[in-house]
Residue frames as a rotation matrix with the C-alpha (Angstrom) as fourth column:
UNK 1
-0.978 -0.177 0.109 5.78
-0.169 0.982 0.078 -7.16
-0.121 0.057 -0.991 3.67
UNK 2
-0.312 0.906 -0.285 2.54
-0.706 -0.020 0.708 -8.49
0.636 0.422 0.646 2.14
UNK 3
-0.810 0.090 0.580 0.44
-0.463 0.509 -0.726 -10.20
-0.360 -0.856 -0.370 4.85
UNK 4
-0.270 0.830 0.489 -2.81
0.547 0.550 -0.631 -10.71
-0.793 0.097 -0.602 2.91
UNK 5
-0.884 0.194 -0.425 -4.72
-0.431 -0.691 0.581 -9.52
-0.181 0.697 0.694 -0.23
UNK 6
-0.058 0.955 0.291 -8.30
-0.258 0.267 -0.928 -9.74
-0.964 -0.129 0.231 -1.16
UNK 7
-0.072 0.056 0.996 -9.52
0.795 0.606 0.024 -11.38
-0.603 0.793 -0.088 -4.36
UNK 8
0.902 0.393 0.180 -10.48
0.423 -0.719 -0.552 -7.88
-0.087 0.574 -0.814 -5.74
UNK 9
0.542 -0.791 -0.283 -6.92
-0.576 -0.595 0.560 -6.61
-0.612 -0.140 -0.778 -5.02
UNK 10
-0.302 -0.612 0.731 -5.47
0.161 0.723 0.672 -9.65
-0.940 0.321 -0.120 -6.79
UNK 11
0.381 0.494 0.782 -7.71
0.866 0.107 -0.489 -8.95
-0.325 0.863 -0.387 -9.79
UNK 12
0.967 -0.044 -0.253 -6.53
-0.093 -0.979 -0.183 -5.30
-0.239 0.200 -0.950 -9.81
UNK 13
0.158 -0.987 -0.008 -2.86
-0.541 -0.093 0.836 -6.43
-0.826 -0.127 -0.549 -9.67
UNK 14
0.649 0.126 -0.750 -3.41
-0.723 0.409 -0.557 -9.09
0.236 0.904 0.356 -12.37
UNK 15
-0.341 -0.773 -0.535 -1.56
-0.331 0.631 -0.702 -11.50
0.880 -0.063 -0.471 -10.25
UNK 16
0.645 0.466 -0.605 -2.25
0.361 0.512 0.780 -13.94
0.673 -0.721 0.162 -7.37
UNK 17
0.625 -0.374 0.686 -0.89
-0.680 -0.691 0.243 -12.83
0.383 -0.618 -0.686 -4.00
UNK 18
0.992 -0.114 0.046 0.39
0.067 0.817 0.573 -16.27
-0.103 -0.566 0.818 -2.81
UNK 19
0.441 -0.884 0.153 3.93
0.715 0.244 -0.655 -15.81
0.542 0.398 0.740 -4.50
UNK 20
-0.151 -0.495 0.856 4.33
0.086 -0.869 -0.488 -12.47
0.985 0.000 0.173 -2.77
UNK 21
0.852 0.512 0.105 3.18
-0.079 -0.074 0.994 -13.26
0.517 -0.856 -0.023 0.69
UNK 22
0.741 -0.584 -0.332 5.85
0.548 0.238 0.802 -12.44
-0.389 -0.776 0.496 3.27
UNK 23
-0.196 -0.853 0.484 7.73
0.979 -0.144 0.144 -10.38
-0.053 0.502 0.863 0.79
UNK 24
-0.314 0.006 -0.949 8.29
0.110 -0.993 -0.043 -6.62
-0.943 -0.118 0.311 0.32
UNK 25
0.393 0.536 0.747 6.36
0.841 0.118 -0.528 -5.07
-0.371 0.836 -0.405 -2.47
UNK 26
0.295 -0.326 -0.898 8.60
0.108 -0.922 0.371 -2.02
-0.949 -0.206 -0.237 -2.63
UNK 27
-0.745 -0.641 0.184 10.08
0.239 0.001 0.971 -2.89
-0.623 0.768 0.152 -6.05
UNK 28
-0.378 0.677 0.632 6.49
0.917 0.177 0.358 -2.34
0.130 0.714 -0.688 -7.56
UNK 29
0.183 0.487 -0.854 5.96
0.681 -0.689 -0.247 1.02
-0.709 -0.537 -0.458 -5.92
UNK 30
0.506 0.042 0.861 5.34
0.740 -0.533 -0.409 4.06
0.442 0.845 -0.301 -8.11
UNK 31
-0.602 -0.743 0.290 7.21
0.476 -0.627 -0.617 7.34
0.640 -0.233 0.732 -7.54
UNK 32
-0.079 0.670 0.738 4.09
-0.480 -0.675 0.561 8.81
0.874 -0.310 0.375 -5.84
UNK 33
0.841 0.355 -0.410 3.95
0.113 0.625 0.772 5.95
0.530 -0.696 0.485 -3.41
UNK 34
0.016 -0.919 -0.393 7.57
0.890 0.192 -0.414 6.31
0.456 -0.343 0.821 -2.58
UNK 35
-0.598 -0.222 0.770 7.23
0.040 -0.968 -0.249 10.04
0.800 -0.118 0.588 -2.04
UNK 36
0.328 0.836 0.440 4.22
-0.520 -0.229 0.823 9.52
0.789 -0.499 0.359 0.25
UNK 37
0.694 -0.152 -0.704 5.92
0.506 0.798 0.327 6.82
0.512 -0.583 0.630 2.17
UNK 38
-0.449 -0.893 -0.011 8.91
0.695 -0.342 -0.632 9.10
0.561 -0.292 0.775 2.93
UNK 39
-0.375 0.308 0.874 6.38
-0.385 -0.910 0.156 11.60
0.843 -0.278 0.460 4.43
UNK 40
0.394 0.730 -0.559 4.88
0.198 0.526 0.827 9.10
0.898 -0.436 0.062 6.91
UNK 41
-0.293 -0.571 -0.767 7.48
0.912 0.076 -0.404 9.72
0.289 -0.817 0.498 9.73
UNK 42
-0.941 -0.091 0.325 6.65
0.043 -0.987 -0.153 13.47
0.335 -0.130 0.933 9.58
UNK 43
-0.170 0.974 0.148 2.96
-0.485 -0.213 0.848 12.68
0.858 0.073 0.509 9.88
UNK 44
-0.452 -0.105 0.886 3.62
-0.879 0.220 -0.423 10.46
-0.150 -0.970 -0.192 13.01
UNK 45
0.287 0.597 -0.749 2.37
-0.765 0.614 0.197 7.39
0.577 0.516 0.633 11.20
UNK 46
-0.060 -0.415 -0.908 4.54
0.147 0.896 -0.420 5.12
0.987 -0.158 0.008 13.26
UNK 47
-0.990 -0.142 -0.002 3.62
0.033 -0.217 -0.976 6.74
0.138 -0.966 0.219 16.57
UNK 48
-0.513 0.820 -0.255 0.34
0.787 0.331 -0.520 6.78
-0.342 -0.467 -0.815 18.51
UNK 49
-0.226 0.376 -0.899 -0.30
0.089 -0.911 -0.404 10.33
-0.970 -0.171 0.172 17.31
UNK 50
-0.962 -0.269 -0.049 -0.35
-0.023 -0.100 0.995 9.49
-0.272 0.958 0.090 13.54
UNK 51
-0.275 0.860 -0.429 -3.35
-0.958 -0.282 0.050 9.82
-0.078 0.425 0.902 11.21
UNK 52
-0.040 0.424 0.905 -5.59
-0.174 0.889 -0.424 6.83
-0.984 -0.174 0.038 10.94
UNK 53
0.545 0.352 0.761 -5.84
0.654 0.389 -0.649 7.34
-0.524 0.851 -0.019 7.13
UNK 54
-0.242 -0.594 -0.767 -3.63
-0.207 -0.741 0.639 8.79
-0.948 0.314 0.056 4.43
UNK 55
0.840 0.494 0.224 -4.62
0.130 0.217 -0.967 9.21
-0.527 0.842 0.118 0.77
UNK 56
-0.431 -0.902 -0.025 -2.14
-0.005 -0.025 1.000 8.62
-0.902 0.431 0.006 -2.11
UNK 57
0.787 0.483 -0.385 -2.72
-0.377 -0.118 -0.919 9.67
-0.489 0.868 0.090 -5.69
UNK 58
-0.183 -0.919 0.349 -0.63
-0.174 0.379 0.909 7.44
-0.968 0.106 -0.229 -7.86
UNK 59
0.071 0.004 -0.997 0.17
-0.997 -0.018 -0.071 6.87
-0.018 1.000 0.003 -11.52
UNK 60
0.974 0.207 -0.087 0.56
-0.217 0.969 -0.116 3.31
0.060 0.132 0.989 -12.88
UNK 61
0.276 -0.935 0.223 3.65
-0.524 0.048 0.851 1.30
-0.806 -0.352 -0.476 -12.58
UNK 62
0.392 -0.048 -0.919 3.48
-0.918 0.044 -0.394 -0.58
0.060 0.998 -0.027 -15.83
UNK 63
-0.610 -0.607 0.509 4.51
-0.708 0.706 -0.007 -3.91
-0.355 -0.365 -0.860 -14.20
UNK 64
-0.057 0.559 -0.827 3.44
-0.660 0.600 0.451 -7.22
0.749 0.572 0.335 -15.64
UNK 65
-0.639 -0.245 -0.729 4.18
0.236 0.840 -0.488 -8.99
0.732 -0.484 -0.479 -12.42
UNK 66
-0.187 0.626 -0.757 2.12
0.946 -0.093 -0.310 -6.80
-0.264 -0.774 -0.575 -10.07
UNK 67
-0.354 0.192 0.916 0.20
0.606 -0.698 0.380 -4.00
0.712 0.690 0.130 -11.73
UNK 68
-0.395 0.276 -0.876 -0.60
0.628 -0.614 -0.477 -0.73
-0.670 -0.739 0.069 -10.00
UNK 69
-0.068 0.432 0.899 -3.18
0.911 -0.340 0.233 1.30
0.407 0.835 -0.371 -11.95
UNK 70
-0.867 -0.177 0.466 -3.55
0.046 -0.959 -0.278 5.08
0.497 -0.219 0.840 -11.75
UNK 71
0.207 0.861 -0.464 -5.73
0.559 0.284 0.779 5.58
0.802 -0.421 -0.423 -8.73
UNK 72
-0.084 -0.198 0.977 -6.26
-0.781 -0.596 -0.188 7.10
0.619 -0.779 -0.104 -5.37
UNK 73
-0.157 -0.165 -0.974 -5.26
0.367 0.905 -0.213 4.75
0.917 -0.391 -0.081 -2.60
UNK 74
0.541 0.241 0.806 -6.23
-0.672 -0.453 0.586 4.95
0.506 -0.858 -0.083 1.14
UNK 75
-0.427 -0.690 -0.585 -3.65
0.124 0.596 -0.794 3.76
0.896 -0.411 -0.169 3.67
UNK 76
0.542 0.606 0.583 -5.15
-0.518 -0.305 0.799 2.95
0.662 -0.735 0.148 6.91
UNK 77
-0.464 -0.763 0.451 -3.20
-0.798 0.139 -0.586 2.16
0.384 -0.632 -0.673 10.11
UNK 78
0.720 0.606 -0.338 -3.66
-0.328 0.726 0.604 -1.35
0.612 -0.324 0.722 11.56
UNK 79
0.259 -0.613 0.746 -2.01
-0.960 -0.080 0.268 -2.39
-0.105 -0.786 -0.609 14.79
UNK 80
0.419 -0.262 -0.869 0.22
-0.170 0.918 -0.358 -5.40
0.892 0.298 0.341 14.71
UNK 81
0.838 -0.091 -0.538 2.00
0.502 0.517 0.694 -7.23
0.215 -0.851 0.479 17.48
UNK 82
-0.017 -0.880 -0.474 4.89
0.968 -0.133 0.212 -5.70
-0.249 -0.455 0.855 19.54
UNK 83
0.238 0.258 -0.936 3.41
0.279 -0.941 -0.189 -2.24
-0.930 -0.217 -0.296 18.88
UNK 84
-0.836 -0.539 0.101 4.22
0.257 -0.222 0.940 -2.21
-0.485 0.812 0.325 15.11
UNK 85
0.015 0.857 -0.515 1.90
-0.397 -0.467 -0.790 -0.65
-0.918 0.216 0.333 12.55
UNK 86
-0.622 -0.061 0.781 0.67
0.624 0.565 0.540 -2.27
-0.474 0.823 -0.313 9.40
UNK 87
-0.678 0.294 -0.674 -1.24
-0.529 -0.831 0.171 -0.83
-0.510 0.473 0.719 6.54
UNK 88
-0.108 0.754 0.648 -4.49
0.600 0.569 -0.562 -1.66
-0.793 0.328 -0.514 5.00
UNK 89
-0.864 -0.269 -0.426 -4.49
-0.154 -0.665 0.731 -0.42
-0.480 0.697 0.533 1.36
UNK 90
-0.008 0.935 0.355 -7.84
0.627 0.281 -0.726 0.29
-0.779 0.217 -0.589 -0.31
UNK 91
-0.873 -0.194 0.448 -8.43
0.484 -0.464 0.742 1.74
0.064 0.864 0.499 -3.84
UNK 92
-0.443 0.661 -0.605 -10.73
0.273 -0.544 -0.794 4.62
-0.854 -0.517 0.060 -3.40
UNK 93
0.761 0.582 -0.286 -11.04
-0.173 -0.242 -0.955 5.59
-0.625 0.776 -0.083 -7.08
UNK 94
0.056 -0.638 0.768 -9.45
0.848 0.436 0.300 4.87
-0.527 0.635 0.565 -10.44
UNK 95
-0.325 -0.220 -0.920 -8.06
-0.097 -0.960 0.264 7.73
-0.941 0.175 0.291 -12.36
């Protein structure tokens, strides 16, 4: 679920974040993002022992609604209420 997005992220997406706030962005995920997401439980991402940062090399998604460009993303763990874990996504480099 999207909680917030920076102006630079909106520019990268080619779309404002407001219509997507509170919604899942799963439908825009590339196959590389999906594969990495499925590895997170093995890495302990959702537990205290998980890594603080995970890198994801992804291709583009070709979406007009919310563009993902070929890039390397960094996923960083962010603690949320009730012990849940959120994710801060930063583009490290464009391919």
